[in-house]
Each structure stands twice: as C-alpha cells, then as structure tokens.
VOTORVO-672519 format. One record per residue (C-alpha): residue in one letter; x, y, z negated. Coordinates in pm, 1 decimal. Example, Ala and Ser with C-alpha at 12.3 -4.5 7.8 and 13.67 -1.06 7.14 Angstrom:
<drendos>
('A', (1230.0, -450.0, -780.0))
('S', (1367.0, -106.0, -714.0))
</drendos>
This chain:
<drendos>
('M', (2836.5, 5371.1, -7773.6))
('R', (2846.9, 5006.4, -7882.7))
('L', (3227.9, 5003.6, -7862.3))
('L', (3262.8, 5327.0, -8060.8))
('R', (3006.8, 5253.8, -8334.4))
('P', (3259.5, 5092.7, -8578.3))
('A', (3476.5, 5404.4, -8566.5))
('F', (3194.4, 5615.3, -8706.7))
('R', (3098.5, 5411.6, -9011.9))
('C', (3137.6, 5628.8, -9315.8))
('E', (3281.3, 5460.6, -9624.3))
('R', (3278.0, 5781.0, -9829.0))
('T', (3218.7, 6148.6, -9780.6))
('V', (3371.9, 6457.0, -9935.2))
('D', (3166.6, 6774.2, -9929.7))
('G', (3370.7, 7087.7, -9876.6))
('F', (3252.2, 7440.5, -9932.9))
('K', (3359.5, 7798.5, -9880.4))
('Y', (3496.0, 7951.9, -10199.0))
('D', (3479.4, 8330.4, -10226.7))
('R', (3613.1, 8471.7, -9897.8))
('G', (3766.8, 8140.1, -9792.6))
('L', (4011.9, 8073.6, -10074.3))
('D', (4155.2, 7757.3, -10222.5))
('L', (4030.1, 7687.0, -10577.4))
('T', (4362.9, 7826.7, -10703.7))
('G', (4248.6, 8166.0, -10574.4))
('Y', (4511.0, 8174.2, -10297.0))
('E', (4425.4, 8199.9, -9929.1))
('D', (4509.9, 7890.4, -9726.9))
('G', (4625.6, 7914.1, -9366.5))
('T', (4743.4, 8276.2, -9363.9))
('E', (5003.1, 8197.4, -9098.0))
('N', (4761.2, 8026.0, -8859.8))
('P', (4831.6, 8100.6, -8495.3))
('E', (4553.8, 8298.0, -8329.4))
('G', (4408.6, 8331.0, -7981.0))
('D', (4616.4, 8170.8, -7704.2))
('A', (4883.2, 8069.2, -7957.3))
('A', (4619.6, 7868.2, -8149.2))
('V', (4504.3, 7696.1, -7832.0))
('D', (4866.8, 7617.1, -7741.7))
('A', (4931.6, 7473.4, -8089.7))
('A', (4614.9, 7266.0, -8114.7))
('I', (4511.0, 7153.7, -7766.0))
('V', (4690.6, 6908.8, -7536.0))
('D', (4781.9, 7059.3, -7198.6))
('G', (4988.5, 6918.4, -6914.0))
('A', (4955.9, 6551.7, -7015.9))
('G', (4706.1, 6465.0, -6744.7))
('S', (4346.0, 6363.9, -6706.7))
('G', (4192.3, 6203.5, -7015.2))
('L', (4437.5, 6378.1, -7249.8))
('D', (4430.8, 6744.3, -7144.1))
('G', (4184.3, 6927.8, -7367.2))
('S', (4215.4, 6678.0, -7651.7))
('S', (4358.9, 6742.4, -7996.4))
('F', (4499.5, 6548.1, -8288.7))
('A', (4376.9, 6603.2, -8643.9))
('A', (4557.2, 6527.1, -8968.2))
('I', (4327.2, 6520.9, -9269.6))
('Q', (4432.3, 6488.9, -9633.6))
('Q', (4238.7, 6510.5, -9956.4))
('W', (4440.6, 6682.1, -10229.4))
('V', (4347.9, 6671.6, -10599.1))
('H', (4443.2, 6979.5, -10799.3))
('D', (4520.4, 6986.5, -11170.4))
('L', (4377.6, 7334.8, -11217.3))
('D', (4429.4, 7327.7, -11595.9))
('Q', (4801.3, 7272.9, -11538.3))
('F', (4810.6, 7541.1, -11268.3))
('E', (4628.2, 7796.8, -11480.8))
('A', (4858.4, 7725.7, -11778.6))
('M', (5151.5, 7860.4, -11572.2))
('S', (5242.1, 8227.5, -11574.6))
('Q', (5120.0, 8436.9, -11280.6))
('D', (5479.7, 8470.0, -11160.9))
('G', (5517.3, 8091.8, -11180.0))
('R', (5202.8, 8038.5, -10972.5))
('D', (5307.7, 8300.9, -10719.8))
('N', (5650.5, 8135.5, -10688.7))
('I', (5493.3, 7794.3, -10621.6))
('I', (5294.8, 7940.8, -10334.2))
('G', (5550.5, 8202.4, -10224.5))
('R', (5295.8, 8483.1, -10215.9))
('R', (5145.1, 8719.1, -10470.1))
('L', (4787.8, 8640.1, -10563.2))
('S', (4709.5, 9009.8, -10609.5))
('D', (4772.4, 9116.9, -10248.5))
('N', (4854.2, 8792.5, -10059.8))
('E', (5196.5, 8931.7, -9964.3))
('E', (5465.5, 8672.9, -9896.6))
('F', (5789.4, 8709.9, -10094.6))
('D', (6103.3, 8760.6, -9886.2))
('D', (6298.0, 8612.9, -10176.2))
('A', (6057.3, 8328.8, -10259.1))
('P', (6219.0, 8018.7, -10410.5))
('V', (6325.9, 7754.7, -10155.4))
('S', (6063.6, 7524.2, -10309.6))
('A', (5781.7, 7773.9, -10243.1))
('H', (5512.7, 7630.7, -10019.8))
('V', (5540.9, 7911.4, -9764.4))
('K', (5915.4, 7845.2, -9731.3))
('R', (5871.7, 7467.8, -9698.8))
('T', (5605.8, 7496.8, -9427.3))
('A', (5704.7, 7811.3, -9234.9))
('Q', (5601.0, 7687.1, -8891.7))
('E', (5855.8, 7899.5, -8705.6))
('S', (6145.9, 7772.4, -8919.0))
('F', (6153.5, 7424.7, -8758.4))
('D', (6338.8, 7323.8, -8444.3))
('P', (6124.8, 7284.8, -8244.8))
('E', (5869.4, 7511.7, -8408.6))
('A', (5594.1, 7319.3, -8588.3))
('F', (5273.1, 7512.8, -8530.0))
('V', (4933.3, 7368.1, -8620.6))
('V', (4591.7, 7523.6, -8671.0))
('R', (4463.5, 7472.1, -9024.4))
('R', (4098.5, 7462.3, -9127.5))
('S', (4100.0, 7357.1, -9491.3))
('M', (3818.7, 7372.2, -9746.0))
('P', (3792.7, 7327.2, -10121.7))
('W', (3595.9, 7038.2, -10266.4))
('A', (3472.3, 6953.6, -10615.8))
('N', (3275.2, 6666.4, -10761.0))
('A', (3252.1, 6464.2, -11081.1))
('G', (3592.2, 6307.2, -11003.4))
('G', (3785.8, 6632.0, -10977.5))
('E', (3854.2, 6917.7, -10742.4))
('G', (4103.5, 7016.4, -10478.7))
('L', (4150.5, 7086.7, -10109.8))
('M', (4053.6, 6898.9, -9795.7))
('F', (4345.8, 6985.5, -9571.4))
('V', (4278.0, 6968.7, -9198.5))
('A', (4538.8, 7048.0, -8933.7))
('F', (4485.9, 7034.3, -8557.0))
('G', (4777.8, 6996.0, -8318.9))
('K', (4862.7, 6904.8, -7962.0))
('S', (5040.0, 6606.4, -8120.3))
('L', (5097.0, 6487.9, -8476.8))
('D', (5465.9, 6584.9, -8459.8))
('A', (5432.3, 6933.8, -8613.4))
('F', (5227.8, 6803.8, -8906.1))
('E', (5470.2, 6515.6, -8966.7))
('T', (5765.8, 6756.3, -8955.8))
('Q', (5607.2, 6989.2, -9211.3))
('L', (5509.4, 6700.3, -9437.8))
('G', (5863.4, 6565.2, -9420.8))
('R', (6003.6, 6894.9, -9544.2))
('M', (5735.9, 6927.8, -9814.2))
('T', (5837.0, 6588.3, -9954.3))
('G', (6208.3, 6670.6, -9950.0))
('Q', (6309.0, 6433.7, -9669.5))
('E', (6508.4, 6708.9, -9501.6))
('D', (6710.0, 6845.9, -9793.9))
('G', (6587.3, 6688.2, -10118.5))
('I', (6386.2, 6997.4, -10217.9))
('I', (6024.9, 6915.4, -10304.4))
('D', (5745.8, 7162.3, -10224.7))
('G', (5629.9, 7349.5, -10535.4))
('L', (5270.1, 7245.8, -10465.3))
('F', (5348.4, 6903.3, -10608.0))
('R', (5375.6, 7062.8, -10953.1))
('F', (4995.2, 7079.5, -10973.4))
('T', (4842.3, 6890.4, -10679.6))
('R', (4880.1, 6564.4, -10493.6))
('P', (4731.6, 6400.0, -10186.2))
('I', (4507.1, 6101.0, -10253.6))
('S', (4415.2, 6018.1, -9895.6))
('G', (4524.8, 6092.8, -9545.9))
('S', (4412.0, 6002.4, -9196.4))
('Y', (4499.7, 6086.1, -8838.7))
('F', (4242.6, 6124.8, -8565.0))
('W', (4245.3, 6177.0, -8191.5))
('C', (3978.3, 6421.5, -8076.6))
('P', (3908.5, 6336.7, -7712.2))
('P', (3851.8, 6601.8, -7448.8))
('V', (3510.4, 6684.2, -7308.2))
('S', (3442.6, 6660.1, -6937.1))
('N', (3108.9, 6757.2, -6779.7))
('G', (2951.3, 6779.6, -7125.4))
('C', (3057.4, 6426.3, -7228.2))
('L', (3351.4, 6280.9, -7417.2))
('D', (3627.3, 6183.9, -7175.1))
('L', (3751.9, 5849.3, -7305.2))
('T', (3946.5, 5747.5, -6996.4))
('A', (4273.7, 5770.9, -7193.8))
('I', (4161.6, 5469.1, -7397.9))
('G', (4008.3, 5282.1, -7103.7))
('I', (3643.2, 5359.7, -7174.2))
</drendos>
C-alpha cells in the first residue's frame, strides 16, 4: 500500500452523470458499436500473456469539451453527418461522409480490427460540458489506432467531431488482474 499510495492522489475530479437513457449531451448515443458478451471480454481483457497480466485491462481516458452552442447552430443534417447516424432513430448512414465519426472509428475497418469497450459519460460544471471518454482494451493499440485515424494521421481526413469538441486531457492506465480477491501486482514486481 505504501508503494501504491502516490498513484492514487487525486489532483482533480470530474463528475460524470447519466443523461437521459445514456446519451451524450449532443443527444446522440455513444458506444453503439460496443462488442458484447464474449467479444467484449476478448476486446477488453488480457488473455494468454501469462501470470500477472492475464485478467488485466488497459484503460484510455479522455476529457472532451463540447461547444454545444456551435453544435446546435448546425442543421440537423449537418449534425447527423458529423456523427454518421440519424439522431431520430440512431441508424447509421451507409453513405455517411468519410469524416463522419462512425466511419473514422469503425472498429472492424482496421487491420487488425481495433475493438475496445467504451463506457463514456457526460460531464458538466462551471467550466463547460462534454464527455468523459473511457475505453478498455487488452492493450492500448486499438485505441491508439482509432485516435490516429480520427486525427487524420492515416489519410489526412479529420474526424467530424473536431468541428464542435476537443480533448483537453488524456491518460492511460493499467488495471491489474485480481487473484484470490486481491490485486495481482506481480507483473510490476510487487
């Protein structure tokens, strides 16, 4: 515990909340393409790496600030095209623009596929509002691959989300496995 104490000092907190039925503050559902069941476990939990790593996960966490006034000033078609889905029925467009978020982050469109399990929540305080994005993976590779495409590193096309939102922080975490009801920290020599 003495060795781990510095890792758990909290410099600042961000309180997230559930909005409506689990929507982003834009009104769109986040994480509609999340893997489920065994596919979620396969995407998010380390397996086959050996004792001390098997059962662990990696988390990527980003705080995004939305400019909701700018977003709401756009036409409904414009907003739908940024996301790549209709707000009215959450249906993805087959012919969405290449800059649409769903096109930029389609997990199955990468080689290798870039599946993560997302658990994001909106936040709001006196400084603004936005989304706390959280992705769990068996490594950080899938998240890094998606982020690279979102920022245009692959083909120069920037994700439409950047028209109204931007990340202001980001961190990576290793979530150790549990063995016999205790954290298994043998991978880091503890």
